[in-house]
N, C-alpha and C positions, 0 to 999 in steps of 0.2 A: 674796541672790537679786534679781533681776533682775525688773521689773516681768512681762514674758512669761511668767517662771517661774511665778510665783504665780497667773499667771490660767488655767493647766493647756493642755493640747492646743486647739488650733482646730477647731472644731466643721467636718464635714462637708458641704460645701453639698449641698444636694436636685437632684437629676437637673432639670433643665428639661427640660419634656415636647420633640419635636420639632415643627416649625410657624411660623410665621413669616416672618423673613429667609430659614430655610433652602428655602421650599418644597415641604417635605415634608408629606402627609399624616399627623397624626399620631393619628388616630382608631382607638381602641383596640377592638378589634374581641370581644375576651373571650378567655377559656383554650380555646374548644371550635371553636374558627374559625381557618384557615392563613393566615397574613400573608403569608410568603416566598413566592419563585417557584424554580421550577428553574432550575439553570445552563445548559441546553440549549433553545437556541433551535430552534421546530420552527414550521415554515410548510406548512399544507397536509397536513399528515402526512409532510412531506419534512425530514429532520434534517440542521440547518446543519453539515458539518461543518468543523471544524477543520484537517485536513491540509492539508500542501502537495504532497503525492505524491499526482497524479493515480491512481496504482496502488491506493489508498486511497480512494477516493471512491465511495461507491452501492456498486451489486451487486458493482463492479470490487474490493473488499476483498474480498470473502470468497473471488473467485475468485483472487487472489494467494495467498491463503494455504492454498488447496486444492493450487495450483500447488506451492509452498514443500513441504508433507506429503508429493506425490508423486516431487518431484525431490532434495529434501535428505534425506538416510540417516539422521542421526541424529535430525530432525524424524522422518520417519516409527519410528523406534524407540522413540523417547520416547512417541510418543502411543500408538504401539501397547503399550505396556509399562503405560500411565498406564491406560488401558481396560481391557486385561486385567486388572489388580485391581481396578479398581472395578466391573468387572461379577461378580467373586468373592465378593464380601462377601455372606453371605445374609443377606437378608430375611425377618423373624417379625413379628406381630402381637402384642402386649400388650393383654391384654382392660382395660376404664376401672376394671373393680373383680372382685373376686372370684365376683360372683353369675354363676347359669348364663347368665341372659339376654346379659351382657355377653360371656361366657367363649363364646358360640354366635356371637354378632355378630363376635367375633374369627376364629373359625375361616370363616363364612363369606367375611369379606375376603381372609384367605390363597385361600380356594377359588377366587373369582375372580380372583386376581393371577394362579394356576395356570391360567384358563380363558381364556386370551386368544387371538387369533390368534397376535402376537408374542409369543416368550418374555418374561417378567419380566427376565432379564437383560440383554436386547439392548435393550430398553428404557430401562433404565438406563446401558449401554453410550452410546447414543447422544445419551442428554440430558446425560450427565456432560461430553461437548466444550462447552458453556459456560464451563471453566474453561478452555480454549482460544481460542475465537471471541469470547469476551463475553458471548453468553447463547445460550440453545435454547429454542424452541419445538416443541411436540407437540399434537397435537388429540386427543381420548380419542372414543372413538363408543362410545355405550350399547347394551344388548342385553337381550331379557327371555329370563330363563333357563325352562327346564322346570319349575322351583320356585317362578314369579311371581315371583321377584326380581330385580331388575334389575342388573344385573352390565357386565364391559366386553369389547365384542366386539375391540378393539384401542387401540394407541396407538401414532400414527402419525407421524416427525419432520415437520416444517415446514421447509427448507431454508432458511439464512440469508440467501442470496443471491436469495431469491427474495419474501421480508420486503423492501417499498419503503417501504409509509409506516406510520404511528403513528397512535394515537386514544389522547390524553392526557387527563385531569382539571384545571383548575385548579393542581392542587397536584403535579404532574406521575406521577401515578401511572397506568401505562398501563391502559386499557380494553376496546383492542382492535389489532386488527392488519389489516393490507390485504397480502397475498400478491397477486402476479403469476404466473396460470398457466404455467410455460414452454413448453406444448405449445400454447397458444390465444392468451396473452397477454391475457386477459381479468383483471379484477381481482377477486379474492375478499376476504368481510369474513371475520375471525375472529372472535368475540367473547372476551372473554377469560375469559369463564366454562366455556368448550368447551375451554379450552387448557388446558397447563403450561408454563408460561412460568420459565425460570430466568436469572439475570442475575449478572454482576461488575460490579458497579456501587461497587467500593471505589475507585478511584483517579478514576472518571468517570461522574456522575450521568447519563449518555448511557441510553438504553433499550437501546440497541446493548450498553454497558457497555466493558471495554478487557480480552482476554484475555492470555494468554501468548503466542501467535502475532504481535501487533503490537508487540512486544520483539523478535520474533527477523527481522521483514522486514528491517534494514539490513544486520543481520549474512548471511543467508540470500545477500542481493545482493552484498556483498564476495565469501562465499565462492566464489557462483559466478564472479565475476570470478578469481578465483585458480585456481580449478579449470580455469578456460579459457588463462589464460596457461601454466599450468602443462603445459598439452597442448600450444599452441605451442611450448615451451621444448624439447620432447620432437620435437617433429615438426621443428623447425630446427634441432636440434643436431647441427650437422659430426661429431661424434667418433664415429668407427668406421665413417665411410664411405669405401671403399677409391678408392685413386686410384693408375691405371697408366701407365707411363713409357716410351716405348719409340722408336727409331732412325724414328719415320715419316715425316719429311723425306727422310731418305735412300732409305728407298723409295717413295716417291715421283719421286726422282729416279732412281731406278735403272728403276722402270715407265716413265720418260720417255724414256730412255737406251735400251730394249730389252732390258737385261739380265736385267732380270725382270719376268715377266707378270704380268700384273692380277691373277690367278686366285692365283700363288703370292705374290701378297704378301697378300691376304685371310687364305691360311692362315695366313700368319705373324702376321697379328695377330689373328686369330681366338680363341686360347685365350685372351690376355687381356680380350676385349671381353665372351665369354661370362661370363668371372667375375665381371667387374666387374655386370654385370647380372644374376646371380644371387647375389648376394654375401652371403645370407642365411645364418647360419652353421651348417653341417652336415660331420657325419662324412664324407660323401661329396664333397664340396667343395675341390678344389685344383689345383694345376698346376704345369708345371716351365717354367721360361725359360732362356733362354740367358746363362750366366753373362759374359758378352765384356764388358769393360769400353771405355769412351771412351779414346782417346789424342791426346798434345798434336801439334800441325801442325808443330812445331819440327823437327831435322835429328834428335833423338834419337827423338822416336816414346816418349813416356815415358808406360806407362800410367797413368791416370788412377783416383779410386776410384771413381766414378760410373760406377754398371752402364748398359749400354745396353737394357736391358731390366729393369723393376723395377716391384714393387709392393708398397704400403704404404699402413696405415689413419691416416687423418687421428686426429689427439690434439688436446687444448685442455683448457683450466680447467673445471673444476664451473659455473663463472659462478653463479649467484643460485639453482638448482635446491635447495640445500639450507635457502636462507633461507626461497624460497617453500613447502617443507614444514612447516617451523617455524611458517609463518604459516597455513596451512592447518589446522594441531593447533591451533592456539590457537584461531581460530574456532570448530570444532568443540567444545572444549570450553567455550568461553562458551555457546555452544548450549545444549550438554547441562546446562550450569549452571540457565542461565532455565529449564530445564523441569524442574530437579531431577532429573535422571537422571546425572550423571557420575560414581554409578559402573558405569555402562556402560563406561566407558572407561577405568576404572581397570586396571594390569597390560596394557593394548596398547602401552604404552611404555617397560615396563620401570618405570613409577611408583606411588606408592601401595603398597599394603597392606591386607591382608584385613581388617584391623580399622578403618580409614580406609570400605573398600567397607560394612562392616556399618554404622558410624556414620552414611553416609548413605541406605542403604536405609532405618534405621529412620524418618530426618529424610523420605525420600519418602514412607513410611506413613503421616506424621503429617500431611501434605500429601492424601493420599487421603483417608484420617479424615475432616478438615475438608470435601473436599468432598461426600462422601456423608451427613453434617452437615445441609449445606446441601441438601442433593437432599432428604432426610428431611423438613424443615420444608415445603418446597415440596409434597412430595408428600400429606401432611398436609391443606395447604390447598387445593391445585388438586383432588386426586384424592379425599380419603374426603368431603368438604364436600358437593362434590356428591353424591357416590352416595347420602349420608344425607338431602339434599334429596329424592331422586329418588323414595327406598325410605319416607319419612317414618318414620324410623326416630327413636329418643329420643336427643335430642342427649348429655345426659349416660353414652348408654354407648358412644359413639365413642373406639373404640380408639387406639392411636398404632404408629407403626411403632419396631421395635428393627432395628437393623443390626449386624451380626458385626464386630468391630474386625480392621482390615488390620493386621497387627505382625510384625515381623520374631522368630524363635523359633529358639532355637538350641536344639538338643535335649540336647547336653552341658551346654550350661547350665542346664536345667530338672532335668535328671537329676541332677546335681551339688547344686544345692538339695534337692532333694528326699533325697539324700543324708545332705546334712549336718543334715538337720530330722528324720532317724529317726535319727542318731546324736546328737541334744539329748535324743532320747526321743518328739518327735514322730511314732510310726510312721503309715504309712499303711494303711488298710483295704483291701481288695481292691474291696470296693465302691465307696471312693471317686471321684467323677467325674474326678478327676485323671488314675487307670489311664489311662480311656479317652481322655481328650487326648493324653495322651501316645501311647498305640498310635494314635492318629488321627493325631498330625505326622508317625512313625513310617511310615502307610499300611495298618497292620493296622485292623483287624475288632474291632469291643468285645471287651470281657474279658465271659466269662461269668460272673453272679451265685454267689454263695454260697450261696444254697438249690441250685442248678444243680450244682455243685461237687458239696456234701453227697450229691444223688442220685445222680448219677454215682457215687461212693465207696460208696454204699451198694450200687447194682444188682452193683458188681464183686465185695461181700463184701470191703470193707477198713474200712467202717463200723459197729461192732454195733447203733447206732439209726438208725433212719429219723426225715429231717428234720420228720416229728409227733411225735417222743419213744418210737414204737413200736418196740420188738425189730424185728431185722430176720435173716427168716429166710433171705436169702443169707449172713450171715454163720457160720449157725450149722453143725456138720460134719454128715455124712451117718449119718443113723439117728438123731441126735439130735433128741430133742422138749422141748420145753417144757415145765418143769415144772409143774403146775397146782398151787397152794396152795388148798387150801380154807379160809375164811372161821375156821372151829372151830381148825384146826390152828395156824393162824398167831396166832390169841388166847391157844392155850397158850404 
């Protein structure tokens, strides 16, 4: 064994503090203070953009996004699909505990949510656009209710293109916004504590975030260019354009010689000219031409195969129209893939299947659930906390929001699973909540409870006993009376 192996492993050298020749301040501030700095530079409230495209700098960035949504069909369809699913999820309030006070406050929050100028689902739909734009800001306004509780008058959105300056602390946390009034151009300061602020800062720690629209801009520009080229191709394609031929030179010579008048020559050319000028396909459009052919000028005067009067349509190769169609379809599918709505295109070109569409729909549902989860946390922080402070409620009794999960439910799969459970011995009671869940998917009302069914049977004389255990008079025959047994006879 060598001397090195007998000594054992080499001890790890202790880390040396920064400083000295590195020129870095090595002061340790302790675990309760922030040391690092955010990765986005902001000067005078203005974010230093890293974009090279002028259409994505400043407020022009959000104008570009809005134009893309308005003019690109697959983006518009995907955004509508996303926001409609987000707004469909039902919001409820879970009390902090089982105490009457906690349940009363939870019911109070639900009343406040339903007592605003804007419906709650519309507020959620607008705020969910942070996933597309990168961030969303809304301002809440309080009001005094008749019962003395401070509630909410409204939650109003503040357009992304009007937020031009940001106020941040040393750690990069947003503490306020400066909005430019589009009517007067006046700058308005919005304190952070009066706003609901949601941001997608997964890929960029900028206060503006980085939404899905940013990934679509380049593709949308290419798609717009390809569609423009396709339109030009249709307009400049000469296939199908009529071409007329006739002995116009001979007619002119005859007019000059006086053997044919100008009006007669014009009358001979008129049918062909009318046909060419009105060449749109129509069952009433047609013409007759002289079948006389040209003849050779030799001694034989042999007729040729070329007619003196003739009309035909231009023909040609398809050129690149089919390739352009494939490129446009590819870009549409790429944009749908970024938005997560590729299932909207399945079947449009005889591709895909129902199973694939269902899988992609389920994946899109997970994306919607993730967005709702982020909004739930933001609402509890930016909405419930101010309400609790304004009303002076006990912080221990502050409830939480609960959101219905958005998921794809196949009624055949659900009923099939329940059938298999029943065959295995796990039968379902009529009062089982799953019954009403299935009826809700089918669009039916809730099933009546078992007590209501027993009462209906009793009233119809089909049940000899009432639900409370007493004999049912309706089940007795006419003239029959209940035999009253005396206690003494019963004892005998």
